[in-house]
Every structure is written in structure tokens, then in C-alpha cells.
C-alpha positions in Angstrom: 30.3 9.0 -5.2 27.7 6.2 -5.0 28.0 3.4 -2.5 28.6 0.1 -4.3 28.7 -2.3 -1.3 26.0 -4.8 -0.5 24.9 -6.3 2.8 25.4 -10.0 3.1 22.3 -12.2 3.0 22.7 -13.6 6.5 22.6 -10.0 7.9 18.8 -9.9 7.2 18.3 -13.4 8.6 20.1 -12.4 11.8 18.1 -9.1 12.0 14.7 -10.9 11.6 15.7 -13.6 14.1 16.6 -11.0 16.8 13.4 -8.9 16.3 11.3 -12.0 16.3 12.9 -13.0 19.6 12.1 -9.6 21.1 8.4 -10.1 20.3 8.1 -13.9 20.9 10.4 -14.4 23.9 12.0 -11.4 25.6 9.7 -8.4 25.6 6.5 -9.5 24.0 3.4 -9.9 26.1 0.2 -11.8 25.6 -2.7 -9.5 24.7 -6.3 -10.1 23.5 -7.9 -8.5 20.4 -11.7 -8.2 20.8 -14.0 -8.5 17.8 -17.7 -7.9 17.5 -19.7 -10.6 15.7 -23.3 -10.3 14.9 -25.5 -13.3 15.1 -29.2 -13.8 14.2 -31.6 -15.5 16.5 -35.0 -16.5 15.2 -37.6 -15.3 17.6 -41.1 -16.8 17.4 -42.4 -15.2 20.6 -45.7 -13.4 20.3 -44.7 -10.9 22.9 -41.0 -10.1 22.5 -39.1 -8.2 25.2 -36.9 -6.4 22.7 -38.5 -3.2 21.4 -38.9 -2.8 17.6 -36.7 -0.2 16.0 -38.9 1.8 13.6 -36.4 4.6 13.0 -34.3 5.6 10.0 -31.3 5.9 12.4 -31.5 2.3 13.8 -27.7 1.7 13.5 -26.8 4.8 15.6 -28.4 3.4 18.7 -26.0 1.7 21.1 -27.8 -1.6 21.9 -26.4 -5.1 21.9 -29.7 -6.5 20.6 -31.9 -5.2 17.8 -35.2 -6.7 16.6 -36.1 -6.7 12.9 -39.3 -8.6 12.0 -39.1 -12.0 13.7 -35.2 -12.0 13.8 -33.2 -10.7 16.7 -29.7 -9.5 15.9 -27.3 -9.9 18.8 -23.7 -8.6 19.1 -21.2 -11.0 20.8 -17.6 -10.1 21.8 -15.0 -12.7 20.5 -11.5 -12.6 22.0 -8.4 -13.8 20.2 -4.8 -14.0 21.6 -2.3 -11.6 20.2 1.4 -11.2 20.9 3.1 -7.8 20.8 5.7 -5.6 22.3 4.0 -2.8 24.3 5.7 0.6 25.0 3.9 2.4 27.7 6.2 5.5 27.8 6.3 7.7 24.7 9.9 8.5 25.0 10.7 4.9 24.1 8.4 4.8 21.0 9.8 4.2 17.6 9.8 7.5 15.7 7.9 7.5 12.5 8.8 11.0 11.3 7.1 14.3 12.0 5.4 15.2 15.3 2.8 12.6 16.3 0.3 14.0 18.8 -1.0 11.2 20.9 -3.1 11.1 24.1 -1.3 11.0 27.4 -2.7 7.5 28.1 -1.5 6.1 24.7 0.6 3.1 24.0 2.6 1.8 21.0 2.6 -1.8 20.0 5.0 -3.6 17.6 3.7 -6.8 16.2 4.1 -9.2 13.2 2.6 -8.1 9.9 0.7 -11.4 9.7 -1.6 -10.1 12.4 -2.3 -6.8 10.6 -5.7 -7.9 9.3 -6.8 -8.9 12.8 -5.6 -5.6 14.3 -7.6 -3.7 11.6 -10.8 -5.6 12.3 -10.5 -5.5 16.1 -12.8 -3.2 18.1 -10.3 -2.8 20.9 -7.2 -4.4 22.6 -6.9 -5.8 26.1 -3.2 -5.1 26.9 -1.2 -7.5 28.9 -3.6 -10.4 29.4 -1.4 -11.7 32.3 -2.6 -8.9 34.6 -6.2 -8.7 33.3 -7.5 -10.3 36.5 -6.2 -7.4 38.6 -6.6 -4.6 36.2 -7.9 -4.7 32.6 -6.4 -2.2 30.2 -8.6 -1.5 27.2 -7.3 0.4 24.2 -8.8 1.5 20.9 -6.7 2.2 17.8 -5.4 5.7 17.4 -4.7 6.0 13.7 -3.8 3.3 11.2 -1.0 0.7 11.7 2.3 1.4 9.9 4.6 -1.2 8.3 8.2 -1.0 9.7 11.5 -2.8 9.6 13.9 -3.5 6.7 11.7 -3.8 3.6 8.6 -2.7 5.5 7.1 -6.2 5.2 7.5 -8.1 8.4 6.5 -5.9 11.3 3.9 -3.3 12.1 3.5 -0.4 14.6 0.2 0.7 15.9 -0.7 3.5 18.4 -3.6 2.9 20.8 -5.5 5.2 23.2 -7.0 4.2 26.5 -10.7 3.6 26.5 -13.2 2.8 29.2 
């Protein structure tokens, strides 16, 4: 026999209000997303200090500066604030179905879907900016973020693994 009852509209309003409060006020912590931006610096020096890269595999080398012709390309880290709930212990993680194998030093974050684009573009996350002076926890994405919540449109879950 099919279920013909319908949830009242204010149910979803109350649900979103409570989950928003858990992220914004109660359990959410300030974090930083770190992005890499490449900038070009015109270099007119006759004797540059940066060696030329005359290789086919120029992009595989890990350097923060590269020289091409008379232009030096420099990578700069840009940090942006990010608010999320962080679960450090895997027994409290939201279950997404199936067996998810994650590293022992992994975390799970729950954040607003409006930040999804920034999370996808970020190189890494600095968890809990408030204690970054004592100990800086850096994490890289472990898999792709997943939409969650009623309607799968307002919140996202992402797994991260500890990086050095």
C-alpha cells in the first residue's frame, strides 16, 4: 500500500536551519583552502638565475619557477577562508553506502554546496585555522566530494587524507 502522506513545508525549513547552525555556529571550524595561481613576470635580465627548461617533460618537474623565453612563470599559494564541520574519527563519519577504504589519517568534512567549486579547485586544506600557529594540519582530497542532505542540493561531504 503506497504512502500518501506529505511532509509539511516548514519541516525542511527547520531541517536546513538546524544543519546550517551546526556548520556556522556550533561545530563548524574555520579552515583555509589553498590554491595555486601562476603569474608571469617579465624578465629582461641578460643573465637569469633560473635555468631554462629545454625538455619535453617541463611540466613534470616540481619547481615553483619556470623560465620560458624572457618570461618567468611563478607559482603563488593563495589562501581563502572556509567553514566546515570536521570529523577526525571515522566511526562518526556519515555513511555513504558501501565500504569506503580511507587512510588512517583521513578526515571527513561537511560543508555548504556553495563552496563546492572552491573545494574542487583547491590544492589542499589547512584544517582548523585556529590552531595553525601550534600545529598545521594539511590535507589533500581523497576522492570526489558528494552532495548530501534532503534533495542533495545544499550540503557536501568530502574525504581528505593527511599530507606533508
